[in-house]
C-alpha positions as CSV (number, residue, x, y, z in Angstrom):
1,A,0.0,0.0,0.0
2,T,1.1,3.6,-0.6
3,A,1.4,6.1,2.1
4,N,-1.7,7.8,0.7
5,H,-3.8,4.7,1.0
6,L,-3.3,3.5,4.6
7,G,-7.0,3.7,5.3
8,G,-7.7,1.6,2.3
9,A,-5.1,-1.0,3.3
10,E,-6.6,-1.2,6.8
11,A,-10.1,-1.5,5.4
12,A,-8.9,-4.3,3.1
13,A,-7.3,-6.1,6.1
14,M,-10.4,-5.8,8.2
15,K,-12.5,-7.1,5.2
16,I,-10.3,-10.1,4.9
17,L,-10.5,-10.9,8.6
18,K,-14.2,-10.5,8.6
19,Y,-14.5,-12.9,5.7
20,M,-12.3,-15.4,7.5
21,E,-14.7,-15.5,10.4
22,E,-17.0,-17.7,8.4
23,P,-16.0,-21.4,8.8
24,A,-14.9,-23.2,5.7
25,E,-16.5,-26.5,4.8
26,I,-14.1,-29.3,4.1
27,A,-15.2,-32.9,3.5
28,G,-18.5,-32.1,5.0
29,Q,-17.1,-30.6,8.2
30,K,-17.0,-26.9,9.1
31,I,-13.5,-25.8,10.0
32,K,-12.8,-22.4,11.6
33,I,-9.8,-20.7,10.1
34,G,-8.0,-17.7,11.5
35,A,-5.7,-15.2,9.8
36,S,-3.0,-12.7,10.8
37,L,-2.0,-9.9,8.3
38,G,1.0,-7.7,8.0
39,V,0.7,-4.3,6.3
40,V,3.6,-2.3,4.8
41,M,3.6,1.1,3.0
42,F,5.4,1.9,-0.2
43,P,7.7,3.8,-0.4
44,E,7.7,4.7,3.3
45,H,9.0,1.3,4.4
46,G,11.0,0.5,1.3
47,E,11.0,0.5,-2.5
48,D,12.3,-3.0,-3.0
49,A,9.8,-5.9,-3.2
50,T,12.0,-8.3,-1.2
51,I,12.4,-5.8,1.6
52,L,8.7,-5.0,1.7
53,M,7.8,-8.7,1.8
54,R,10.2,-9.2,4.7
55,E,8.8,-6.3,6.6
56,A,5.2,-7.5,5.9
57,D,6.2,-10.9,7.4
58,T,7.6,-9.1,10.5
59,A,4.3,-7.2,11.0
60,M,2.3,-10.4,10.4
61,Y,4.4,-12.2,13.1
62,Y,3.4,-9.5,15.6
63,A,-0.2,-9.6,14.6
64,K,-0.2,-13.3,15.2
65,Q,1.6,-13.0,18.5
66,N,-0.7,-10.3,19.9
67,H,-3.9,-11.8,18.3
68,S,-4.6,-8.3,16.8
69,G,-5.7,-9.5,13.3
70,Y,-3.4,-7.2,11.4
71,R,-0.4,-5.0,12.2
72,L,1.2,-2.0,10.4
73,Y,5.0,-2.4,10.1
74,S,7.3,0.0,11.9
75,K,11.1,0.0,12.4
76,D,10.6,-0.8,16.1
77,L,8.9,-4.1,15.1
78,G,12.0,-5.1,13.2
79,L,14.2,-4.4,16.3
80,E,11.8,-6.3,18.5
81,K,11.8,-9.3,16.2
82,D,15.6,-9.4,16.1
83,D,15.6,-9.3,19.9
84,S,12.9,-12.1,20.1
85,L,14.9,-14.3,17.7
86,S,18.0,-13.7,19.9
87,L,16.0,-14.6,23.0
88,Q,14.8,-17.8,21.3
89,Q,18.4,-18.9,20.6
90,E,19.4,-18.0,24.1
91,L,16.6,-20.1,25.6
92,R,17.6,-23.1,23.6
93,Q,21.2,-22.7,24.9
94,A,20.0,-22.1,28.4
95,M,18.2,-25.5,28.4
96,L,21.3,-27.2,26.9
97,D,23.5,-25.6,29.6
98,D,21.0,-26.4,32.4
99,E,20.7,-22.7,33.4
100,L,17.0,-22.7,34.1
101,I,15.9,-23.4,37.7
102,L,12.7,-24.4,39.4
103,H,11.0,-22.7,42.3
104,F,8.2,-24.4,44.2
105,Q,5.1,-22.8,45.8
106,P,3.6,-24.6,48.7
107,K,0.1,-26.0,48.6
108,I,-1.6,-26.2,52.0
109,D,-4.3,-28.8,52.8
110,F,-7.0,-27.3,54.9
111,N,-7.9,-30.6,56.7
112,E,-4.3,-31.6,57.5
113,N,-3.3,-27.9,58.0
114,R,0.1,-28.6,56.4
115,I,1.9,-28.6,53.1
116,T,1.0,-31.7,51.0
117,G,2.3,-30.6,47.6
118,V,4.0,-27.9,45.6
119,E,3.6,-26.3,42.2
120,A,6.8,-26.2,40.1
121,L,7.5,-22.9,38.4
122,V,10.4,-22.4,36.0
123,R,12.7,-19.4,36.4
124,W,15.4,-18.0,34.0
125,Q,18.1,-15.8,35.5
126,H,19.8,-14.6,32.3
127,P,23.5,-13.7,32.7
128,K,23.0,-10.4,30.8
129,R,19.3,-9.7,30.7
130,G,18.7,-10.4,34.4
131,L,15.6,-12.3,35.5
132,V,13.5,-12.9,32.4
133,P,9.7,-12.9,33.4
134,P,8.2,-16.3,32.9
135,D,5.3,-14.9,30.9
136,K,7.7,-13.5,28.4
137,F,9.8,-16.6,27.6
138,I,7.0,-19.2,28.1
139,S,4.7,-17.4,25.7
140,M,7.6,-17.1,23.3
141,A,8.3,-20.8,23.6
142,E,4.6,-21.6,22.9
143,Q,4.7,-19.6,19.7
144,N,8.0,-20.8,18.2
145,G,8.0,-24.5,19.0
146,L,10.2,-24.5,22.1
147,I,7.4,-25.3,24.5
148,K,7.8,-29.1,24.0
149,P,11.5,-29.2,24.9
150,L,10.9,-26.7,27.7
151,T,8.1,-28.8,29.2
152,H,10.4,-31.9,29.0
153,Y,13.1,-29.9,30.7
154,V,10.9,-28.8,33.6
155,L,9.3,-32.2,34.0
156,R,12.7,-33.9,34.2
157,K,14.0,-31.5,36.8
158,A,10.8,-31.7,38.8
159,L,11.0,-35.5,38.9
160,R,14.6,-35.4,40.0
161,Q,13.7,-33.0,42.9
162,G,10.7,-35.2,43.7
163,E,13.1,-38.2,44.1
164,K,15.3,-36.2,46.5
165,W,12.3,-35.3,48.6
166,Q,11.2,-38.9,48.6
167,Q,14.6,-40.2,49.7
168,A,14.5,-37.6,52.5
169,G,11.2,-39.1,53.7
170,L,9.1,-36.1,52.5
171,D,5.7,-36.9,51.0
172,L,5.0,-34.1,48.5
173,S,3.2,-34.1,45.3
174,I,4.5,-32.0,42.5
175,S,2.3,-30.2,40.0
176,I,3.5,-28.9,36.6
177,N,1.8,-26.6,34.2
178,V,1.2,-28.1,30.8
179,S,0.4,-26.0,27.8
180,A,-2.2,-26.5,25.0
181,V,0.6,-27.5,22.7
182,N,1.5,-30.4,25.0
183,I,-2.0,-31.5,25.7
184,Q,-2.8,-31.6,22.0
185,D,0.3,-33.7,21.2
186,P,-0.6,-37.4,20.8
187,G,3.0,-38.3,21.6
188,F,3.1,-36.5,24.9
189,P,1.9,-39.3,27.2
190,A,4.5,-41.7,25.8
191,E,7.2,-39.1,26.5
192,V,6.0,-38.7,30.1
193,E,5.9,-42.4,30.6
194,K,9.5,-42.7,29.5
195,L,10.6,-40.1,31.9
196,L,8.7,-41.7,34.8
197,K,10.4,-45.1,34.0
198,E,13.8,-43.3,34.5
199,C,13.0,-42.3,38.1
200,T,11.6,-43.8,41.3
201,L,8.9,-41.2,42.0
202,P,5.5,-42.8,41.8
203,P,3.3,-41.4,39.0
204,T,0.6,-40.6,41.6
205,Q,3.0,-38.0,43.1
206,L,2.9,-36.1,39.8
207,E,0.1,-33.7,38.8
208,F,-0.4,-31.8,35.5
209,E,-2.3,-28.5,35.5
210,I,-4.1,-27.7,32.3
211,T,-6.2,-24.6,31.5
212,E,-9.8,-24.7,30.3
213,T,-8.8,-23.0,27.0
214,A,-6.1,-25.6,26.4
215,V,-8.8,-28.3,26.4
216,L,-11.4,-26.3,24.4
217,S,-9.1,-25.5,21.5
218,E,-9.2,-29.2,20.4
219,P,-11.4,-31.1,22.9
220,E,-11.3,-34.6,21.4
221,R,-7.5,-34.6,21.1
222,A,-7.1,-33.1,24.6
223,V,-9.5,-35.7,26.2
224,A,-7.7,-38.6,24.5
225,C,-4.3,-37.3,25.8
226,I,-5.6,-36.6,29.3
227,K,-7.1,-40.1,29.5
228,K,-3.7,-41.7,28.7
229,L,-2.0,-39.5,31.3
230,S,-4.6,-40.6,33.9
231,A,-4.1,-44.2,33.0
232,L,-0.4,-43.8,33.9
233,G,-1.6,-42.7,37.4
234,I,-0.9,-39.0,37.0
235,Q,-3.3,-36.6,38.6
236,V,-4.8,-34.0,36.3
237,S,-6.3,-30.7,37.4
238,V,-8.0,-27.8,35.6
239,D,-6.1,-24.6,36.2
240,D,-7.6,-21.1,36.2
241,F,-11.1,-22.6,36.6
242,G,-13.9,-20.1,35.9
243,T,-12.1,-18.2,33.1
244,G,-13.1,-20.6,30.3
245,Y,-16.4,-21.0,28.5
246,A,-17.5,-24.6,28.4
247,S,-15.9,-26.5,31.2
248,M,-19.0,-28.3,32.5
249,S,-19.4,-30.5,29.5
250,Y,-15.8,-31.9,29.8
251,L,-15.2,-32.2,33.6
252,K,-16.5,-35.7,33.9
253,E,-15.0,-37.0,30.7
254,L,-11.6,-35.5,31.5
255,L,-11.1,-37.7,34.5
256,V,-9.6,-34.7,36.4
257,A,-8.9,-35.0,40.1
258,R,-9.0,-31.3,41.0
259,I,-10.1,-27.9,39.9
260,K,-8.1,-24.8,40.8
261,I,-10.1,-21.6,41.3
262,D,-8.5,-18.7,39.5
263,K,-6.8,-16.1,41.6
264,S,-9.0,-13.4,40.1
265,F,-11.9,-14.7,42.1
266,V,-9.8,-15.3,45.3
267,K,-7.9,-12.0,45.5
268,D,-10.8,-9.9,46.9
269,L,-12.8,-12.9,48.2
270,A,-13.2,-11.5,51.7
271,F,-14.5,-8.1,50.6
272,N,-16.4,-8.8,47.3
273,H,-19.8,-10.5,47.7
274,N,-20.0,-11.6,44.0
275,D,-16.5,-13.3,44.3
276,S,-17.6,-14.9,47.5
277,V,-20.7,-16.4,45.9
278,I,-18.7,-17.6,42.9
279,V,-16.0,-19.3,45.0
280,R,-18.5,-20.9,47.4
281,S,-20.6,-22.2,44.4
282,T,-17.4,-23.6,42.7
283,V,-16.4,-25.4,45.8
284,E,-19.9,-27.0,46.0
285,L,-19.9,-27.8,42.3
286,G,-16.5,-29.5,42.6
287,H,-17.5,-31.6,45.6
288,N,-20.7,-32.6,43.9
289,L,-18.7,-33.9,41.0
290,G,-16.4,-35.8,43.3
291,L,-13.5,-33.4,42.7
292,K,-11.0,-31.7,45.1
293,V,-11.0,-27.9,44.9
294,V,-7.8,-25.8,45.3
295,A,-7.7,-22.0,45.5
296,E,-4.8,-20.0,44.2
297,G,-3.8,-16.4,44.9
298,V,-4.5,-16.5,48.6
299,E,-2.9,-13.3,49.9
300,T,-4.6,-12.6,53.2
301,K,-5.8,-14.4,56.4
302,E,-9.3,-13.2,55.6
303,A,-9.3,-15.0,52.3
304,W,-7.8,-18.1,54.0
305,D,-10.5,-18.1,56.6
306,K,-13.3,-17.7,54.0
307,L,-12.0,-20.6,51.9
308,K,-11.8,-22.8,55.0
309,S,-15.4,-22.0,56.0
310,F,-16.5,-22.9,52.4
311,G,-14.9,-26.3,52.7
312,C,-12.2,-25.7,50.2
313,D,-9.7,-28.6,50.1
314,A,-6.4,-26.8,49.6
315,A,-4.9,-23.4,48.8
316,Q,-1.7,-21.7,47.7
317,G,-0.7,-18.1,47.7
318,Y,1.6,-15.5,49.2
319,Y,-0.1,-15.6,52.6
320,M,1.2,-19.1,53.1
321,G,4.4,-19.0,51.0
322,H,6.0,-17.5,47.9
323,P,7.6,-19.7,45.2
324,L,10.9,-20.8,46.7
325,S,14.0,-22.7,45.6
326,S,14.2,-26.3,46.9
327,E,16.8,-25.2,49.5
328,D,14.6,-22.3,50.7
329,L,11.6,-24.5,50.8
330,T,13.4,-26.9,53.1
331,V,13.9,-24.0,55.5
332,W,10.3,-22.9,55.1
333,M,9.1,-26.4,56.0
334,Q,11.1,-26.2,59.2
335,Q,9.9,-22.8,60.2
336,S,6.4,-22.4,58.8
337,P,3.3,-23.3,60.9
338,W,2.2,-25.3,57.7
339,G,5.6,-27.0,57.4
340,L,6.0,-30.8,57.7
341,K,8.2,-30.7,60.7
342,K,5.8,-28.8,62.9
343,A,2.8,-30.6,61.6
344,D,4.3,-34.0,62.4
345,S,5.6,-32.9,65.9
């Protein structure tokens, strides 16, 4: 598009996106197809077709990344893309060099009033960039195909740590977040089974947390994968519960053991009547379906007390404990009122 026709280019992009909203019929089945478009201006962004196509591809990449439909190219995008590509290569190397670490956030059982499990969270302390936020490199990994090796990396390290705790006589389950890419991968259960055979930690001590949206993107494939994981003895929970759109129709079929109430409902639980009603109803729903209910994002004693009065099964959050290294978690378990040492004494 020329600089004088930016409005026309944007109108054309929106028209294409609108047209793509209609599902295509292939072999008698309706398939929903999405699109991401990149827009460049001639001669503002260049006079050579090769350069313009490369810049259009960069803009398209960012439209796809941000789910914005279309994006107009700018020089800043080119710089961001170069930085993103560099970060991708550095993440690959970080996994090869074993530079990523795991932190573990305690999960407290209300009935036992002690820690019974942890959620494993990956951390990347970059030698030059400093601490890279998990949201940044995990979302990048999901978009460029690195999420499979990253999940494998996290799972292997978590299992090793679980073995150490088991050898020390600590009975802790370990939960790991699993992305939509993993749960839609038919080969994922076999990969997990292989890793389990290489360690002594029982599969029942391992829990996978999946989001509602991860299941809903391709329900049949997700259900098939989750059933294979359950058959291995792995516990499966639905993370961020309440933020999806059609969970009810899949909860029974998924063979899940737990649902985790999203922190957005828990944060102001003690002061927001609507959140209180939602959380209480979710706890009752979970129990009626035979599921355990875990609340995340518990930051105050008031929220803790409310959840306990509702009959919630377990909780995690800053009020009880921040994500900690395995060494710091050992100290926490010796000093915290929810730690194993004091609970067993």
